[in-house]
N, C-alpha and C positions, 0 to 999 in steps of 0.2 A: 856731168860725168867727164873725166879727163880722157884725152885721146888714148892713152895706153890701156886703160881699163876697157874702153870701147873696142879697141883693136883686139885685145885678148878675148873679149866676148865673141867677136866675129870669128876669130880663128877657132874658138872652141866648137863651132858648128861644122868645121871642115871635115872631120872624120865621118860625121853623120851624113854630110852632103856627098862625100866620096862613096860611102857605102850605098847610099840611095841611088846614086847615078850608076854605080856598078850593077846594082840589082835591076835597074830599069833598062840600061843600055849596054849590058855586058857583051853583046854581040858586035857593038860598034868598035871603031878603032880607038886606041889610047888617046889620040889627039882630040877626037870628037867628045870622048868622055871628059877630058880635061877642060875643054871649052865649055861644056855644060856645067861642070863643077865651078869653073871660074865665074860664069854668069850668075849662078845661084849665090855663091859666096859674095861676089861684088854687090849684088842687089841687096843682100842682107846688111852688109857693112855700109853701103851708101844710104840705105833707108835710115839706119841709126845715125849716120853722119848728118843727114838732112834734119833730123829731129834735134840733135844735140848741138849743132853748129858746124860750120865748114872747117873741119880740121885737116882734111886731105887737100893739100895744095898742089901736089904733082901726081895726078891720076895715073900717068904712065908708069912711073916708078912704083907706085903703090900696087898697080896691077901686076907688074913684074915680080914684086916681092910675094904677092899672094900666090902667083903661079908656082913659085919655088916652095911655098908652104904646102901647096897641094901635091907637088911632086914628092916632097918629103913624107907626107902622110901616106901616099900610095906606096912608096918604098917600105915604110914601116909595116903597113898592112900586108903587103906581098911577102914580107919576111916573117910573118907571124902565123899562128895557127888559123887565123881568119882565112888566109889564102888556102891553107891545106884543107879545111873543111869544105870550101867551095869546090875544090877539085875532086873531092872524093864522092 
């Protein structure tokens, strides 16, 4: 599997991870929830990276990019009806 398809598969799990973390740790700070989501997403992607070959050559940049993806997902969810139904 090439890296792009593996990356997209990993990113596809981010909304579910963010939703699960919010459900479990809704009372925690945003930073704590982001760290938890980052850990879960990184573990998912790193596991597939270990199976398919070492495609991630700069882990720090990859982690920074993944953090931005998580921030974007949170912005989208907070701007959607998902956020409204949780508040009601």
